[in-house]
Residue frames as a rotation matrix with the C-alpha (Angstrom) as fourth column:
MET 1
-0.744 -0.034 -0.667 15.32
-0.643 -0.235 0.729 -23.73
-0.181 0.971 0.153 11.47
SER 2
-0.289 0.740 0.607 12.02
0.123 0.657 -0.743 -25.16
-0.949 -0.140 -0.281 10.18
GLY 3
0.517 0.663 -0.542 10.06
-0.475 -0.305 -0.825 -25.73
-0.712 0.684 0.157 7.02
GLU 4
-0.503 -0.802 -0.322 12.61
-0.735 0.201 0.647 -28.00
-0.455 0.562 -0.691 5.29
ALA 5
-0.447 0.368 0.816 10.05
0.267 0.925 -0.271 -30.73
-0.854 0.097 -0.511 4.63
ASP 6
0.602 0.752 0.269 8.22
0.517 -0.111 -0.849 -28.67
-0.608 0.650 -0.456 2.03
GLY 7
0.268 -0.592 0.760 11.40
0.927 -0.056 -0.370 -27.35
0.262 0.804 0.534 0.38
SER 8
0.587 -0.062 0.807 11.58
-0.066 -0.997 -0.028 -24.07
0.807 -0.037 -0.590 2.26
ARG 9
-0.174 -0.684 -0.709 14.07
0.859 0.247 -0.449 -23.07
0.482 -0.687 0.544 4.90
THR 10
0.696 0.483 0.531 12.74
0.133 -0.814 0.566 -20.67
0.705 -0.324 -0.631 7.52
GLN 11
-0.300 -0.907 -0.297 15.62
0.663 0.026 -0.748 -19.11
0.686 -0.421 0.594 9.40
ARG 12
0.802 0.502 -0.324 15.10
0.570 -0.480 0.667 -17.48
0.179 -0.719 -0.671 12.78
PHE 13
-0.095 -0.822 0.561 17.26
0.378 -0.552 -0.744 -14.38
0.921 0.141 0.363 13.04
GLU 14
0.061 0.024 -0.998 18.23
0.997 -0.041 0.060 -13.18
-0.040 -0.999 -0.027 16.50
ALA 15
0.830 0.383 -0.406 18.09
0.432 -0.901 0.033 -9.56
-0.353 -0.203 -0.913 17.69
PRO 16
0.037 -0.872 -0.488 21.78
-0.041 -0.489 0.871 -8.77
-0.998 -0.012 -0.054 16.93
GLU 17
-0.666 -0.271 0.695 21.43
0.610 0.338 0.717 -10.09
-0.429 0.901 -0.060 13.38
ILE 18
0.307 0.861 0.406 18.21
0.951 -0.298 -0.086 -8.18
0.047 0.412 -0.910 12.81
GLY 19
0.701 -0.101 -0.706 19.85
0.200 -0.922 0.331 -5.01
-0.685 -0.373 -0.626 14.12
ALA 20
-0.394 -0.917 -0.060 22.85
0.107 -0.111 0.988 -5.47
-0.913 0.382 0.142 11.84
LEU 21
-0.527 0.260 0.809 20.62
0.845 0.257 0.468 -6.02
-0.086 0.931 -0.355 8.81
ALA 22
0.622 0.760 -0.189 18.53
0.752 -0.647 -0.129 -2.99
-0.220 -0.062 -0.973 9.77
HIS 23
0.312 -0.610 -0.728 21.67
-0.084 -0.781 0.619 -0.84
-0.946 -0.132 -0.295 9.71
LEU 24
-0.692 -0.541 0.477 22.67
0.373 0.297 0.879 -2.41
-0.618 0.786 -0.004 6.41
TYR 25
0.002 0.801 0.598 19.26
1.000 0.009 -0.016 -1.56
-0.018 0.598 -0.801 4.97
ARG 26
0.730 0.242 -0.639 19.54
0.354 -0.934 0.051 2.05
-0.585 -0.264 -0.767 6.15
GLY 27
-0.215 -0.905 -0.366 22.91
-0.085 -0.356 0.931 2.33
-0.973 0.231 -0.001 4.41
GLU 28
-0.703 -0.009 0.712 21.62
0.653 0.389 0.650 0.90
-0.283 0.921 -0.268 1.14
LEU 29
0.373 0.915 0.151 18.54
0.923 -0.348 -0.166 3.12
-0.099 0.202 -0.974 1.27
TYR 30
0.488 -0.278 -0.828 20.71
0.096 -0.925 0.367 6.19
-0.868 -0.258 -0.424 1.87
ARG 31
-0.621 -0.782 0.046 22.91
0.091 -0.014 0.996 5.36
-0.778 0.623 0.080 -1.11
SER 32
-0.436 0.522 0.733 19.93
0.900 0.267 0.345 4.84
-0.015 0.810 -0.586 -3.42
THR 33
0.622 0.679 -0.389 18.43
0.691 -0.710 -0.136 8.13
-0.369 -0.184 -0.911 -2.20
VAL 34
0.003 -0.719 -0.695 21.66
-0.030 -0.694 0.719 9.99
-1.000 0.019 -0.024 -3.02
TRP 35
-0.878 -0.357 0.318 21.67
0.268 0.184 0.946 8.64
-0.396 0.916 -0.066 -6.56
ARG 36
0.004 0.952 0.307 17.94
0.997 0.022 -0.079 9.34
-0.082 0.306 -0.949 -6.90
THR 37
0.542 0.114 -0.832 18.70
0.287 -0.956 0.056 12.99
-0.789 -0.269 -0.551 -6.11
ARG 38
-0.510 -0.803 -0.308 21.40
-0.115 -0.291 0.950 13.02
-0.852 0.520 0.056 -8.78
LEU 39
-0.597 0.402 0.694 18.89
0.794 0.419 0.440 11.67
-0.113 0.814 -0.570 -11.31
ASP 40
0.493 0.841 -0.223 16.50
0.814 -0.536 -0.224 14.49
-0.308 -0.071 -0.949 -10.46
ALA 41
0.110 -0.529 -0.841 19.30
0.056 -0.842 0.537 17.02
-0.992 -0.106 -0.063 -10.93
THR 42
-0.867 -0.480 0.132 20.05
0.138 0.023 0.990 16.05
-0.479 0.877 0.046 -14.54
THR 43
-0.252 0.859 0.445 16.34
0.965 0.188 0.182 15.92
0.073 0.475 -0.877 -15.37
ASN 44
0.536 0.419 -0.733 15.93
0.556 -0.829 -0.067 19.42
-0.635 -0.371 -0.677 -13.95
TRP 45
-0.405 -0.753 -0.518 18.84
-0.045 -0.550 0.834 20.63
-0.913 0.361 0.189 -16.09
ALA 46
-0.832 0.112 0.544 17.15
0.546 0.345 0.763 19.20
-0.102 0.932 -0.349 -19.18
VAL 47
0.177 0.984 0.029 13.79
0.984 -0.175 -0.045 20.81
-0.039 0.036 -0.999 -18.36
VAL 48
0.399 -0.083 -0.913 15.29
0.284 -0.936 0.209 24.22
-0.872 -0.343 -0.350 -17.56
SER 49
-0.680 -0.720 -0.138 17.42
0.040 -0.225 0.974 24.19
-0.732 0.657 0.182 -20.72
THR 50
-0.576 0.553 0.602 14.40
0.812 0.301 0.501 23.33
0.096 0.777 -0.622 -22.83
GLY 51
0.454 0.778 -0.435 12.41
0.823 -0.553 -0.128 26.14
-0.340 -0.300 -0.891 -21.23
LEU 52
0.007 -0.548 -0.837 15.16
0.012 -0.837 0.548 28.65
-1.000 -0.014 0.001 -22.03
ALA 53
-0.886 -0.347 0.309 15.35
0.270 0.158 0.950 27.43
-0.378 0.925 -0.047 -25.62
LEU 54
-0.122 0.927 0.354 11.58
0.990 0.088 0.110 27.82
0.070 0.363 -0.929 -26.02
SER 55
0.502 0.288 -0.815 11.74
0.496 -0.868 -0.002 31.36
-0.709 -0.403 -0.579 -24.65
LEU 56
-0.383 -0.746 -0.544 14.52
-0.124 -0.542 0.831 32.34
-0.915 0.386 0.115 -27.06
THR 57
-0.830 0.028 0.557 12.95
0.512 0.432 0.742 30.66
-0.220 0.901 -0.373 -30.07
PHE 58
-0.012 0.933 0.359 9.55
0.930 -0.121 0.347 32.30
0.367 0.338 -0.867 -29.69
SER 59
-0.235 -0.146 -0.961 10.77
0.715 -0.696 -0.069 35.62
-0.658 -0.703 0.268 -28.27
SER 60
-0.155 0.169 -0.973 10.35
-0.453 -0.888 -0.082 37.49
-0.878 0.428 0.214 -31.59
GLU 61
0.838 0.542 -0.069 9.34
-0.274 0.307 -0.911 37.01
-0.473 0.782 0.406 -35.19
ARG 62
0.569 -0.692 -0.444 12.97
-0.660 -0.063 -0.748 36.99
0.490 0.719 -0.493 -36.35
ALA 63
0.116 -0.533 0.838 14.17
-0.857 0.372 0.356 34.56
-0.501 -0.760 -0.414 -33.68
SER 64
-0.250 -0.334 -0.909 15.86
-0.801 0.599 0.000 31.45
0.544 0.728 -0.417 -35.05
PRO 65
0.839 0.544 -0.021 14.90
-0.458 0.727 0.511 27.86
0.293 -0.419 0.859 -34.17
LEU 66
0.074 -0.921 -0.383 18.62
-0.224 0.358 -0.906 27.17
0.972 0.153 -0.180 -33.64
PRO 67
-0.410 -0.254 0.876 18.34
-0.888 -0.107 -0.446 27.26
0.207 -0.961 -0.182 -29.80
LEU 68
0.582 0.689 0.432 15.98
-0.749 0.661 -0.046 24.29
-0.317 -0.297 0.901 -29.91
VAL 69
0.767 -0.373 -0.523 18.46
-0.146 0.691 -0.708 22.33
0.625 0.619 0.476 -32.05
LEU 70
-0.251 -0.949 0.190 21.39
-0.398 -0.078 -0.914 23.10
0.882 -0.306 -0.358 -29.76
VAL 71
-0.242 0.227 0.943 19.43
-0.967 0.029 -0.255 22.37
-0.086 -0.973 0.212 -26.60
GLY 72
0.832 0.526 -0.178 18.28
-0.548 0.828 -0.114 19.08
0.088 0.192 0.977 -28.11
LEU 73
0.315 -0.817 -0.483 21.93
0.013 0.512 -0.859 18.05
0.949 0.264 0.172 -28.37
LEU 74
-0.521 -0.497 0.694 22.59
-0.632 -0.322 -0.705 19.32
0.573 -0.806 -0.146 -24.86
VAL 75
0.274 0.716 0.642 19.67
-0.947 0.317 0.051 17.32
-0.166 -0.622 0.765 -23.47
ALA 76
0.798 -0.067 -0.599 21.06
-0.205 0.904 -0.374 14.24
0.567 0.421 0.708 -25.22
VAL 77
-0.325 -0.946 -0.018 24.26
-0.170 0.077 -0.983 14.75
0.930 -0.316 -0.185 -23.21
PHE 78
-0.366 0.284 0.886 22.17
-0.928 -0.183 -0.324 15.02
0.070 -0.941 0.331 -20.03
LEU 79
0.716 0.683 -0.147 20.45
-0.684 0.728 0.049 11.78
0.140 0.065 0.988 -21.02
VAL 80
0.331 -0.686 -0.649 23.78
0.008 0.689 -0.725 9.96
0.944 0.234 0.233 -21.32
ILE 81
-0.659 -0.571 0.490 24.87
-0.435 -0.242 -0.867 11.28
0.614 -0.784 -0.089 -17.91
GLU 82
-0.072 0.725 0.685 21.57
-0.994 0.004 -0.110 10.31
-0.083 -0.689 0.720 -16.34
ALA 83
0.728 0.296 -0.619 21.63
-0.428 0.901 -0.073 6.80
0.536 0.318 0.782 -17.83
ARG 84
-0.235 -0.884 -0.404 25.00
0.054 0.403 -0.914 6.25
0.970 -0.237 -0.047 -16.19
ARG 85
-0.721 0.010 0.692 23.67
-0.650 -0.355 -0.672 7.58
0.240 -0.935 0.262 -12.89
TYR 86
0.341 0.938 0.056 20.59
-0.921 0.322 0.219 5.39
0.188 -0.127 0.974 -13.19
ARG 87
0.307 -0.303 -0.902 22.76
-0.086 0.935 -0.343 2.28
0.948 0.183 0.261 -13.35
PHE 88
-0.773 -0.628 -0.086 24.27
0.063 0.059 -0.996 3.15
0.631 -0.776 -0.006 -9.97
PHE 89
-0.445 0.713 0.542 20.89
-0.894 -0.388 -0.224 4.13
0.050 -0.584 0.810 -8.51
ASP 90
0.526 0.672 -0.521 19.46
-0.675 0.703 0.226 0.80
0.518 0.233 0.823 -9.63
PHE 91
-0.199 -0.728 -0.656 22.47
0.004 0.669 -0.743 -1.00
0.980 -0.150 -0.130 -8.14
TRP 92
-0.962 -0.160 0.221 21.78
-0.198 -0.146 -0.969 0.30
0.187 -0.976 0.109 -4.62
ARG 93
-0.221 0.960 0.173 17.99
-0.975 -0.222 -0.018 0.16
0.021 -0.173 0.985 -4.99
VAL 94
0.207 0.279 -0.938 18.02
-0.423 0.890 0.171 -3.54
0.882 0.361 0.303 -5.87
ARG 95
-0.675 -0.532 -0.511 19.84
0.230 0.507 -0.831 -4.39
0.701 -0.679 -0.220 -2.64
ALA 96
-0.874 0.391 0.288 17.44
-0.462 -0.485 -0.743 -2.35
-0.150 -0.782 0.604 -0.54
HIS 97
-0.003 0.947 -0.322 14.44
-0.970 0.075 0.230 -3.85
0.242 0.313 0.919 -2.33
ILE 98
-0.140 -0.114 -0.983 15.66
-0.080 0.991 -0.104 -7.41
0.987 0.064 -0.148 -1.73
LEU 99
-0.948 -0.231 -0.217 15.89
0.199 0.099 -0.975 -6.69
0.247 -0.968 -0.048 2.00
GLU 100
-0.621 0.773 0.129 12.43
-0.767 -0.567 -0.300 -5.09
-0.158 -0.286 0.945 1.98
THR 101
0.207 0.811 -0.547 10.66
-0.904 0.373 0.211 -7.94
0.375 0.451 0.810 0.19
GLN 102
0.211 -0.196 -0.958 12.64
-0.077 0.973 -0.216 -10.97
0.975 0.119 0.190 1.38
PHE 103
-0.696 -0.531 -0.484 13.66
0.439 0.219 -0.871 -10.05
0.568 -0.819 0.080 4.93
PHE 104
-0.948 0.314 0.057 11.44
-0.253 -0.633 -0.732 -7.36
-0.193 -0.708 0.679 6.44
GLY 105
-0.327 0.879 -0.348 8.31
-0.810 -0.071 0.582 -8.39
0.487 0.472 0.735 4.53
PRO 106
-0.043 0.310 -0.950 8.08
0.141 0.943 0.301 -11.95
0.989 -0.121 -0.084 5.94
ILE 107
-0.844 -0.280 -0.457 8.88
0.483 -0.028 -0.875 -10.62
0.232 -0.960 0.159 9.43
LEU 108
-0.803 0.589 0.088 5.98
-0.595 -0.785 -0.171 -8.16
-0.032 -0.190 0.981 9.19
LEU 109
0.032 0.846 -0.532 3.70
-0.725 0.386 0.571 -11.04
0.688 0.367 0.625 8.18
GLY 110
0.243 0.029 0.970 4.91
-0.912 0.348 0.218 -13.18
-0.331 -0.937 0.111 11.10
ARG 111
0.945 0.166 -0.283 6.19
-0.284 0.847 -0.450 -15.95
0.165 0.506 0.847 8.83
GLY 112
0.433 -0.885 0.173 9.85
0.205 0.284 0.937 -15.79
-0.878 -0.370 0.305 9.76
VAL 113
0.217 -0.463 -0.859 12.54
-0.840 -0.538 0.078 -15.31
-0.498 0.704 -0.505 7.17
ASP 114
0.796 0.111 0.595 12.57
0.163 0.908 -0.386 -17.89
-0.583 0.404 0.705 4.36
VAL 115
0.036 -0.862 -0.505 16.01
-0.727 -0.369 0.579 -18.34
-0.685 0.347 -0.641 2.77
GLY 116
0.122 0.068 0.990 14.93
0.274 0.957 -0.099 -21.27
-0.954 0.283 0.098 0.59
ASN 117
0.896 0.265 0.356 14.89
0.403 -0.148 -0.903 -19.19
-0.186 0.953 -0.240 -2.59
GLY 118
0.149 -0.977 0.155 18.49
0.988 0.152 0.010 -18.10
-0.033 0.152 0.988 -2.09
TRP 119
0.799 0.188 0.571 17.94
0.295 -0.950 -0.102 -14.37
0.523 0.250 -0.815 -1.68
ASN 120
0.863 -0.505 -0.013 20.58
-0.191 -0.351 0.917 -14.23
-0.468 -0.788 -0.400 1.06
GLU 121
0.122 -0.837 0.534 23.15
0.652 0.473 0.593 -15.92
-0.748 0.276 0.603 -1.18
THR 122
0.362 0.090 0.928 22.28
0.867 -0.399 -0.299 -13.55
0.343 0.912 -0.223 -4.01
LEU 123
0.959 0.024 0.283 22.81
-0.071 -0.945 0.319 -10.56
0.275 -0.326 -0.905 -1.75
TYR 124
0.615 -0.782 0.100 26.03
0.054 0.168 0.984 -12.01
-0.786 -0.600 0.146 -0.38
LEU 125
0.045 -0.600 0.799 27.46
0.918 0.340 0.204 -12.56
-0.394 0.724 0.566 -3.87
ASP 126
0.635 0.236 0.736 26.47
0.576 -0.779 -0.248 -9.04
0.515 0.581 -0.631 -4.81
TYR 127
0.920 -0.383 0.082 28.70
-0.333 -0.653 0.680 -7.80
-0.207 -0.653 -0.728 -2.00
VAL 128
0.327 -0.841 0.432 31.54
0.249 0.517 0.819 -10.18
-0.912 -0.160 0.378 -2.79
ARG 129
-0.670 -0.486 0.561 31.51
0.653 -0.025 0.757 -9.57
-0.354 0.874 0.334 -6.55
PRO 130
0.030 0.754 -0.656 29.55
0.190 -0.648 -0.737 -6.35
-0.981 -0.102 -0.163 -7.10
ARG 131
-0.847 -0.174 0.502 28.28
0.519 -0.071 0.852 -5.73
-0.113 0.982 0.151 -10.62
LEU 132
-0.685 0.648 -0.333 25.78
-0.625 -0.758 -0.187 -3.28
-0.374 0.081 0.924 -12.03
HIS 133
-0.441 0.596 0.671 22.43
0.196 0.793 -0.576 -4.98
-0.876 -0.123 -0.467 -12.59
ILE 134
0.678 0.721 0.141 21.38
0.359 -0.158 -0.920 -3.17
-0.641 0.674 -0.366 -15.75
THR 135
-0.169 -0.757 0.631 23.22
0.962 0.013 0.273 -2.48
-0.215 0.653 0.726 -19.00
PHE 136
-0.734 -0.197 -0.650 23.81
0.154 -0.980 0.123 1.03
-0.661 -0.010 0.750 -20.28
PRO 137
-0.892 0.452 0.016 21.43
-0.081 -0.194 0.978 0.68
0.445 0.871 0.209 -23.29
ASP 138
-0.182 0.863 -0.471 18.66
0.787 0.415 0.456 -0.57
0.589 -0.287 -0.755 -21.00
ALA 139
-0.247 0.034 -0.969 19.24
0.785 -0.578 -0.220 2.34
-0.568 -0.815 0.116 -18.61
LEU 140
-0.960 -0.121 -0.253 19.17
-0.053 -0.809 0.586 4.72
-0.275 0.576 0.770 -21.57
GLY 141
-0.649 0.760 -0.031 15.86
0.211 0.219 0.953 3.26
0.731 0.612 -0.302 -22.73
ARG 142
-0.102 0.619 -0.779 14.30
0.983 0.180 0.014 3.48
0.149 -0.765 -0.627 -19.27
ARG 143
-0.477 -0.121 -0.870 15.18
0.447 -0.886 -0.122 7.16
-0.756 -0.447 0.477 -18.87
LEU 144
-0.983 0.172 -0.058 13.85
-0.132 -0.455 0.880 7.86
0.125 0.874 0.470 -22.37
ARG 145
-0.390 0.896 -0.213 10.52
0.491 0.398 0.775 6.19
0.779 0.198 -0.595 -21.62
LYS 146
-0.019 0.379 -0.925 10.18
0.996 -0.074 -0.051 7.79
-0.088 -0.922 -0.376 -18.20
ASN 147
0.254 0.023 -0.967 11.37
0.404 -0.911 0.084 11.36
-0.879 -0.412 -0.241 -18.79
TYR 148
-0.509 -0.678 -0.530 13.48
-0.077 -0.578 0.812 12.25
-0.857 0.454 0.243 -21.78
GLY 149
-0.662 0.364 0.655 11.09
0.749 0.358 0.558 10.97
-0.031 0.860 -0.510 -24.45
TRP 150
0.455 0.871 -0.186 8.58
0.873 -0.477 -0.098 13.56
-0.174 -0.118 -0.978 -23.27
ILE 151
0.222 -0.458 -0.861 11.24
0.098 -0.868 0.487 16.29
-0.970 -0.193 -0.148 -23.28
PHE 152
-0.827 -0.544 0.141 12.37
0.155 0.021 0.988 15.41
-0.541 0.839 0.067 -26.80
GLY 153
-0.294 0.809 0.509 8.74
0.955 0.226 0.192 15.25
0.041 0.543 -0.839 -27.90
MET 154
0.585 0.473 -0.659 8.12
0.565 -0.820 -0.087 18.74
-0.582 -0.321 -0.747 -26.54
GLN 155
-0.245 -0.763 -0.598 11.21
-0.106 -0.592 0.799 20.04
-0.964 0.259 0.064 -28.34
LEU 156
-0.824 -0.032 0.565 10.09
0.512 0.382 0.769 18.41
-0.241 0.924 -0.298 -31.58
ALA 157
0.172 0.972 0.161 6.60
0.983 -0.159 -0.094 19.90
-0.065 0.174 -0.983 -31.33
ALA 158
0.502 -0.039 -0.864 8.03
0.231 -0.957 0.177 23.35
-0.833 -0.289 -0.471 -30.59
TYR 159
-0.587 -0.796 -0.150 10.50
0.005 -0.189 0.982 23.10
-0.810 0.576 0.115 -33.48
LEU 160
-0.613 0.444 0.653 7.78
0.790 0.333 0.514 22.09
0.011 0.832 -0.555 -35.94
GLY 161
0.473 0.817 -0.331 5.57
0.824 -0.543 -0.161 24.87
-0.311 -0.197 -0.930 -34.62
LYS 162
0.086 -0.542 -0.836 8.35
0.016 -0.838 0.545 27.37
-0.996 -0.060 -0.064 -35.20
LEU 163
-0.859 -0.484 0.167 8.87
0.137 0.098 0.986 26.19
-0.493 0.870 -0.018 -38.76
LEU 164
-0.607 0.663 0.437 5.22
0.778 0.386 0.496 25.81
0.160 0.641 -0.750 -39.73
ILE 165
0.360 0.923 0.135 3.27
0.841 -0.384 0.382 28.58
0.405 -0.024 -0.914 -38.00
HIS 166
0.700 -0.117 -0.704 5.61
0.429 -0.719 0.547 31.13
-0.570 -0.685 -0.453 -36.42
PRO 167
-0.859 0.362 -0.362 5.59
-0.011 -0.719 -0.695 34.03
-0.512 -0.593 0.621 -37.11
MET 168
-0.019 0.875 -0.483 3.03
-0.912 -0.213 -0.350 33.14
-0.409 0.434 0.803 -39.80
PRO 169
0.593 0.302 0.747 1.73
-0.094 0.947 -0.308 29.94
-0.800 0.112 0.590 -41.42
LEU 170
-0.450 -0.854 0.261 4.09
0.105 0.240 0.965 28.33
-0.887 0.461 -0.019 -43.90
PRO 171
0.246 0.606 -0.757 3.24
-0.674 -0.454 -0.582 29.59
-0.696 0.654 0.297 -47.41
SER 172
0.720 -0.060 -0.691 5.29
-0.598 0.453 -0.661 27.08
0.353 0.889 0.291 -49.45
LEU 173
0.903 -0.416 -0.109 7.73
0.429 0.857 0.285 24.19
-0.025 -0.304 0.952 -49.29
ASP 174
0.159 -0.879 0.449 10.61
0.544 -0.301 -0.783 26.43
0.824 0.369 0.430 -50.35
GLU 175
0.243 0.000 0.970 9.92
-0.588 -0.795 0.147 28.61
0.771 -0.606 -0.193 -47.33
LEU 176
0.988 0.101 0.120 10.20
-0.157 0.633 0.758 25.50
0.001 -0.767 0.641 -45.13
TRP 177
0.490 -0.872 0.008 13.71
0.813 0.454 -0.363 24.84
0.313 0.184 0.932 -46.39
ALA 178
-0.025 -0.498 0.867 14.60
0.123 -0.862 -0.491 28.47
0.992 0.094 0.082 -45.87
ARG 179
0.568 0.313 0.762 13.32
-0.659 -0.382 0.648 28.52
0.493 -0.870 -0.011 -42.29
ALA 180
0.984 -0.168 0.057 15.17
0.107 0.819 0.565 25.29
-0.141 -0.549 0.823 -41.47
THR 181
0.485 -0.854 0.187 18.48
0.373 0.009 -0.928 26.49
0.791 0.520 0.323 -42.90
ILE 182
0.894 -0.323 -0.311 21.25
0.229 -0.268 0.936 26.97
-0.385 -0.908 -0.165 -40.33
GLY 183
0.151 -0.879 -0.452 24.16
-0.403 -0.473 0.784 29.02
-0.903 0.064 -0.426 -41.64
PRO 184
-0.473 -0.416 -0.776 25.79
-0.869 0.078 0.488 27.10
-0.142 0.906 -0.399 -44.50
LEU 185
-0.911 0.166 0.377 23.72
0.127 0.984 -0.126 23.98
-0.392 -0.067 -0.917 -43.80
PRO 186
-0.717 0.688 -0.110 20.70
-0.389 -0.265 0.882 23.66
0.578 0.676 0.458 -46.12
GLY 187
-0.189 0.757 0.626 17.29
-0.977 -0.081 -0.197 23.13
-0.098 -0.649 0.755 -44.61
GLN 188
0.602 0.422 -0.678 16.93
-0.561 0.828 0.017 19.68
0.568 0.370 0.735 -46.17
LEU 189
-0.208 -0.779 -0.591 20.08
0.078 0.590 -0.804 18.46
0.975 -0.213 -0.062 -44.42
VAL 190
-0.789 -0.057 0.611 19.06
-0.555 -0.358 -0.751 19.98
0.262 -0.932 0.251 -41.10
LEU 191
0.191 0.952 0.237 15.64
-0.981 0.192 0.019 18.34
-0.027 -0.237 0.971 -41.22
ALA 192
0.484 -0.079 -0.871 17.15
-0.285 0.927 -0.242 15.01
0.827 0.366 0.427 -42.28
CYS 193
-0.632 -0.761 -0.149 19.50
-0.030 0.216 -0.976 15.11
0.774 -0.612 -0.160 -39.27
GLY 194
-0.552 0.513 0.658 16.56
-0.834 -0.340 -0.435 15.97
0.001 -0.788 0.615 -37.03
VAL 195
0.537 0.768 -0.349 14.53
-0.779 0.610 0.146 13.03
0.325 0.194 0.926 -38.33
ALA 196
0.115 -0.589 -0.800 17.50
0.012 0.806 -0.592 10.69
0.993 0.059 0.099 -37.77
PHE 197
-0.800 -0.436 0.412 18.00
-0.348 -0.223 -0.911 12.02
0.489 -0.872 0.026 -34.24
HIS 198
-0.228 0.796 0.560 14.40
-0.959 -0.085 -0.270 11.52
-0.167 -0.599 0.783 -33.17
LEU 199
0.642 0.401 -0.653 14.08
-0.551 0.834 -0.029 8.15
0.533 0.379 0.757 -34.88
GLY 200
-0.287 -0.861 -0.420 17.27
-0.148 0.473 -0.869 7.13
0.946 -0.187 -0.263 -33.08
TRP 201
-0.844 -0.050 0.535 16.00
-0.531 -0.066 -0.845 7.78
0.077 -0.997 0.029 -29.56
MET 202
0.225 0.970 0.091 12.61
-0.969 0.233 -0.086 6.27
-0.104 -0.069 0.992 -30.39
THR 203
0.398 -0.152 -0.905 14.33
-0.385 0.867 -0.315 3.12
0.832 0.474 0.287 -31.63
ILE 204
-0.706 -0.705 -0.069 16.39
-0.182 0.275 -0.944 2.83
0.685 -0.654 -0.322 -28.44
ALA 205
-0.529 0.574 0.626 13.26
-0.832 -0.202 -0.517 3.28
-0.170 -0.794 0.584 -26.33
VAL 206
0.530 0.794 -0.299 11.43
-0.842 0.536 -0.070 0.51
0.105 0.289 0.952 -28.20
LEU 207
0.217 -0.516 -0.829 14.31
-0.286 0.778 -0.559 -1.98
0.933 0.358 0.022 -28.48
THR 208
-0.816 -0.578 -0.029 15.03
-0.111 0.204 -0.973 -1.81
0.568 -0.790 -0.231 -24.74
LEU 209
-0.045 0.903 0.427 11.39
-0.817 -0.279 0.504 -2.13
0.574 -0.326 0.751 -23.76
ARG 210
0.850 0.391 -0.353 11.83
-0.190 0.853 0.486 -5.73
0.491 -0.346 0.799 -22.62
GLY 211
-0.144 -0.988 -0.054 15.24
-0.164 0.078 -0.983 -5.23
0.976 -0.133 -0.174 -21.10
GLY 212
0.889 0.439 -0.135 15.74
0.027 0.243 0.970 -6.63
0.458 -0.865 0.204 -17.61
ARG 213
0.519 -0.719 0.462 18.28
-0.834 -0.307 0.459 -6.65
-0.188 -0.623 -0.759 -14.86
GLY 214
0.114 -0.604 0.789 21.25
-0.273 0.744 0.610 -8.89
-0.955 -0.284 -0.080 -15.42
ARG 215
0.930 0.248 0.272 20.88
0.177 0.346 -0.921 -9.00
-0.322 0.905 0.277 -19.22
GLY 216
0.723 -0.689 0.054 24.24
-0.066 -0.147 -0.987 -9.59
0.688 0.710 -0.152 -20.88
MET 217
0.014 -0.718 0.696 26.00
-0.936 -0.254 -0.243 -10.17
0.351 -0.648 -0.676 -17.54
ALA 218
-0.068 -0.121 -0.990 27.31
0.014 0.992 -0.122 -13.56
0.998 -0.022 -0.065 -16.47
ARG 219
-0.104 0.093 0.990 26.10
-0.957 -0.281 -0.074 -14.37
0.271 -0.955 0.118 -12.98
THR 220
-0.818 -0.237 -0.525 26.35
-0.110 0.959 -0.261 -17.51
0.565 -0.156 -0.810 -10.89
ARG 221
-0.683 0.656 -0.322 23.20
0.592 0.238 -0.770 -16.64
-0.428 -0.717 -0.551 -8.94
PRO 222
0.043 0.783 0.621 19.84
0.949 -0.226 0.219 -15.17
0.311 0.580 -0.753 -9.93
THR 223
-0.859 -0.220 0.462 19.36
0.136 -0.969 -0.208 -11.43
0.493 -0.116 0.862 -9.91
GLU 224
-0.837 0.538 0.103 16.59
-0.336 -0.356 -0.872 -9.67
-0.433 -0.764 0.478 -8.05
ASP 225
-0.154 0.827 -0.540 14.01
-0.974 -0.037 0.222 -10.54
0.164 0.560 0.812 -10.72
ARG 226
-0.277 -0.017 -0.961 14.71
-0.176 0.984 0.033 -14.24
0.945 0.178 -0.276 -10.28
VAL 227
-0.968 -0.108 -0.227 14.51
0.201 0.208 -0.957 -13.99
0.151 -0.972 -0.180 -6.50
LEU 228
-0.623 0.782 -0.030 11.18
-0.652 -0.540 -0.533 -12.18
-0.432 -0.312 0.846 -6.65
ASN 229
-0.081 0.582 -0.809 9.78
-0.820 0.422 0.386 -14.73
0.566 0.695 0.443 -9.10
LEU 230
-0.583 -0.188 -0.791 10.72
0.184 0.917 -0.353 -17.57
0.792 -0.352 -0.500 -6.75
ALA 231
-0.972 0.230 -0.050 9.07
-0.012 -0.260 -0.966 -15.72
-0.235 -0.938 0.255 -3.88
ARG 232
-0.335 0.898 -0.286 5.85
-0.938 -0.347 0.008 -15.30
-0.093 0.271 0.958 -5.85
GLN 233
-0.143 0.254 -0.956 5.76
-0.456 0.841 0.292 -18.99
0.879 0.478 -0.004 -6.70
ALA 234
-0.779 -0.234 -0.582 6.25
0.348 0.611 -0.711 -19.98
0.522 -0.756 -0.395 -3.06
ALA 235
-0.869 0.454 0.197 3.52
-0.470 -0.632 -0.617 -17.62
-0.156 -0.628 0.762 -1.81
């Protein structure tokens, strides 16, 4: 062990230890890949559902915009499912990323493995007392900014296009209410609910913009963000 004079602790890992950590990394990478695939599945469901709704809504002049409304609610359910899956994906990805940046990275650079910033203790505690690294609202906001915000935006644009220009340009405000009416629900109420829905997901996306791992969770050791910050300072 060397490097203690300048506050760092460079640990020399032997071949058996490196082999064990390599197998550990492969396992963590496999788990994160499985959850990544599950994320892609729910996103695909949302995209396909939106495509079907667009086809039904613009299939004829008398077609109702109701499919877009219903699919918007369905996509919101997919978003909730995907946010939950993202928390587990992030859980496994963080472990793999710590090994990549703190263990394999220094080895590739020929510097040895520095454990002075406590990355090994952080990883150990994550195995002893496993906790998800990101809150559900933050996961929801991330998926909205990455994927679902664009899907909702496309649905909104298509819905407005259906009301305003299909099958012909809107002649009057009364016609807008009539086109937006769904069964016994007046058009004003339907549009008000739509505005509330879209303002809701936009608000979540903005409020969670600065969300980070470990927010709202009591931890006795730094999370991955803290470890990486210490590594940057030492470099």
